[in-house]
RODO-2510 file (C-alpha; in nm, 4 decimals, decimal comma):
residues 189
     n   res          X          Y          Z
     1     m     1,8982     6,5133     4,7304
     2     w     2,1120     6,7632     4,9179
     3     t     2,2795     6,8655     4,5949
     4     a     1,9419     6,9436     4,4395
     5     a     1,8294     7,1365     4,7485
     6     f     2,1556     7,3333     4,7525
     7     l     2,1235     7,4047     4,3808
     8     v     1,7673     7,5337     4,4274
     9     a     1,8657     7,7550     4,7211
    10     f     2,1740     7,8876     4,5454
    11     l     1,9765     7,9412     4,2267
    12     a     1,7189     8,1508     4,4139
    13     l     1,9905     8,3723     4,5586
    14     a     2,1727     8,3903     4,2273
    15     l     1,8583     8,4852     4,0378
    16     v     1,7922     8,7738     4,2741
    17     y     2,1465     8,8983     4,2121
    18     a     2,1336     8,8399     3,8356
    19     n     1,7893     8,9906     3,7992
    20     h     1,9162     9,3032     3,9712
    21     s     2,2493     9,3237     3,7864
    22     l     2,1051     9,2542     3,4390
    23     s     1,7960     9,4711     3,4816
    24     p     1,7862     9,7831     3,2689
    25     g     1,7767    10,1242     3,4261
    26     p     1,4597    10,3241     3,4777
    27     a     1,4616    10,4552     3,1186
    28     a     1,4110    10,1042     2,9758
    29     p     1,0758    10,0070     2,8298
    30     p     0,8350     9,8316     3,0648
    31     g     0,8580     9,4531     3,0707
    32     g     1,2285     9,3966     3,1170
    33     m     1,5079     9,3645     2,8661
    34     g     1,3229     9,4954     2,5632
    35     g     1,1700     9,2053     2,3775
    36     g     1,2846     8,8924     2,5581
    37     g     1,0068     8,6617     2,6610
    38     g     1,1800     8,4003     2,8756
    39     p     1,1030     8,3019     3,2318
    40     m     1,2863     8,6028     3,3744
    41     a     1,0563     8,8385     3,1857
    42     a     0,7531     8,6450     3,3022
    43     g     0,8740     8,6698     3,6591
    44     g     0,7978     9,0369     3,6947
    45     g     1,0921     9,2251     3,5470
    46     a     1,3264     9,3827     3,7995
    47     g     1,0978     9,2954     4,0907
    48     a     1,0895     8,9586     4,2582
    49     p     1,2395     8,6655     4,0679
    50     p     1,0164     8,3722     3,9794
    51     d     0,9370     8,1202     4,2540
    52     i     1,1783     7,8438     4,1591
    53     s     1,0486     7,6135     4,4316
    54     q     0,7372     7,5710     4,2164
    55     m     0,9378     7,4941     3,9018
    56     s     1,0250     7,1547     3,7619
    57     p     1,3940     7,0693     3,7125
    58     a     1,3480     7,1281     3,3379
    59     q     1,2013     7,4726     3,4012
    60     r     1,4937     7,5621     3,6293
    61     a     1,7386     7,4498     3,3601
    62     q     1,5533     7,6600     3,1023
    63     l     1,5580     7,9603     3,3357
    64     l     1,9354     7,9332     3,3754
    65     h     1,9760     7,8818     2,9995
    66     d     1,7827     8,2019     2,9332
    67     l     1,9851     8,3906     3,1931
    68     v     2,3196     8,2746     3,0522
    69     l     2,2298     8,3457     2,6900
    70     r     2,0832     8,6853     2,7721
    71     a     2,4025     8,7719     2,9593
    72     y     2,6107     8,6424     2,6678
    73     r     2,4177     8,8549     2,4165
    74     g     2,4646     9,1546     2,6462
    75     n     2,8391     9,0828     2,6754
    76     h     2,8113     9,0280     3,0526
    77     m     3,0790     8,7599     3,0527
    78     d     3,1202     8,7643     3,4304
    79     t     2,7541     8,6608     3,4594
    80     v     2,8007     8,3950     3,1906
    81     q     3,0961     8,2486     3,3792
    82     r     2,9093     8,2628     3,7100
    83     f     2,5863     8,0993     3,5925
    84     s     2,6906     7,8674     3,3105
    85     p     2,8202     7,5967     3,5503
    86     m     2,4825     7,6040     3,7270
    87     a     2,2970     7,5825     3,3965
    88     i     2,5114     7,2915     3,2799
    89     a     2,4607     7,1126     3,6119
    90     a     2,0863     7,1756     3,5983
    91     y     2,0635     7,0139     3,2542
    92     q     2,2847     6,7238     3,3595
    93     m     2,0561     6,6571     3,6563
    94     l     1,7561     6,5946     3,4288
    95     d     1,6492     6,2310     3,4046
    96     s     1,6398     6,2520     3,0266
    97     m     1,6810     6,5342     2,7799
    98     s     1,4866     6,6160     2,4669
    99     v     1,6601     6,7262     2,1484
   100     t     1,5839     7,0895     2,2238
   101     q     1,7169     7,0569     2,5791
   102     r     2,0396     6,9056     2,4454
   103     y     2,0615     7,1883     2,1925
   104     d     2,0037     7,4472     2,4664
   105     l     2,2720     7,2820     2,6837
   106     g     2,5054     7,3001     2,3847
   107     r     2,4317     7,6721     2,3467
   108     v     2,5157     7,7306     2,7137
   109     a     2,8367     7,5313     2,6683
   110     l     2,9349     7,7447     2,3688
   111     a     2,8675     8,0651     2,5623
   112     a     3,0847     7,9291     2,8430
   113     g     3,3699     7,8436     2,6053
   114     q     3,3209     7,4666     2,6192
   115     p     3,2938     7,3541     2,2553
   116     a     3,3678     6,9900     2,3450
   117     l     3,0520     6,9723     2,5594
   118     a     2,8513     7,1345     2,2795
   119     a     2,9946     6,8851     2,0285
   120     a     2,8997     6,5967     2,2580
   121     q     2,5413     6,7223     2,2706
   122     a     2,5359     6,7566     1,8911
   123     d     2,6702     6,4019     1,8543
   124     t     2,3992     6,2679     2,0855
   125     i     2,1284     6,4489     1,8892
   126     l     2,2671     6,3236     1,5581
   127     a     2,2975     5,9668     1,6879
   128     r     1,9191     5,9690     1,7374
   129     r     1,8428     6,1282     1,3988
   130     h     2,1328     6,1823     1,1599
   131     d     1,9735     6,4775     0,9783
   132     d     1,8324     6,6707     1,2741
   133     l     1,8739     7,0397     1,1945
   134     l     1,9460     7,1425     1,5534
   135     g     2,2118     6,8744     1,5846
   136     l     2,3736     6,9853     1,2601
   137     v     2,3689     7,3549     1,3546
   138     l     2,5142     7,2763     1,6967
   139     s     2,7778     7,0507     1,5405
   140     a     2,8844     7,3273     1,3006
   141     d     2,8919     7,5887     1,5757
   142     a     3,0886     7,3627     1,8110
   143     a     3,3416     7,2915     1,5359
   144     r     3,3708     7,6624     1,4628
   145     a     3,4221     7,7433     1,8323
   146     g     3,6834     7,4678     1,8510
   147     n     3,8648     7,6092     1,5441
   148     d     3,8003     7,2918     1,3416
   149     a     3,7271     7,4311     0,9946
   150     v     3,7068     7,0870     0,8321
   151     a     3,4436     6,9608     1,0787
   152     e     3,2518     7,2870     1,0449
   153     r     3,2429     7,2566     0,6633
   154     k     3,1250     6,8953     0,6888
   155     a     2,8478     6,9859     0,9341
   156     l     2,7361     7,2784     0,7173
   157     a     2,7343     7,0565     0,4074
   158     r     2,5160     6,8043     0,5920
   159     l     2,2877     7,0883     0,7061
   160     r     2,2496     7,2148     0,3491
   161     a     2,1775     6,8619     0,2258
   162     a     1,9098     6,8241     0,4944
   163     t     1,7478     7,1550     0,3895
   164     p     1,7476     7,1525     0,0079
   165     g     1,4951     7,4365    -0,0001
   166     g     1,7070     7,6542     0,2274
   167     a     1,5950     7,8269     0,5445
   168     a     1,2583     7,9212     0,3962
   169     a     1,1748     7,5515     0,3610
   170     v     1,2396     7,4713     0,7274
   171     t     0,9107     7,3599     0,8738
   172     g     0,8021     7,1897     1,1906
   173     d     0,7048     7,3280     1,5257
   174     e     1,0194     7,1896     1,6895
   175     y     1,2302     7,4195     1,4691
   176     a     1,0130     7,7322     1,4965
   177     p     1,2027     7,8923     1,7905
   178     y     1,5348     7,8182     1,6198
   179     r     1,4668     7,9301     1,2621
   180     d     1,6952     8,2340     1,2880
   181     e     1,9839     8,0198     1,4133
   182     i     1,9267     7,7641     1,1366
   183     a     1,9113     8,0420     0,8754
   184     a     2,2322     8,1979     1,0096
   185     a     2,4142     7,8645     0,9865
   186     l     2,2832     7,8042     0,6336
   187     g     2,4126     8,1475     0,5335
   188     r     2,7691     8,0777     0,6507
   189     r     3,0378     7,9704     0,4059
***
């Protein structure tokens, strides 16, 4: 209980810092980082961070995920290293995780340089459904980050077998937010 309370308090302070340090300057377009639509953007841009006390544990994990990946895309590796342990802990504190939450945890792990954690999430996803596209993409990316070319080729071959029509044939609402990542993996050799 105290760990959760500490995490929430620390997260609030950290979000204020991160929101300030990752916010664009005054010349940036209104609405934040220029196109992102995660919880940080919904929280009012560079103003006050969202009220995390009103968020569920899953929402807090998602908020940290978005923060870490936005920092990673912006090459703010100090922010990635600072917040990725909190994001990982937030996901690990969830009672159960959906496939997309495991995939998102794997993405945070990859950004933080922890391919073994990402591979473990991919394995858990694939144990539930052996041809899950997110599990296969994460497995390939974890193998690539771990410099395991053989495992990467195997995961990509399984991904291609699971999507005989290619990226254009990927359907399903669960894959909609991840279509670009699936297409990028399908395009790799």
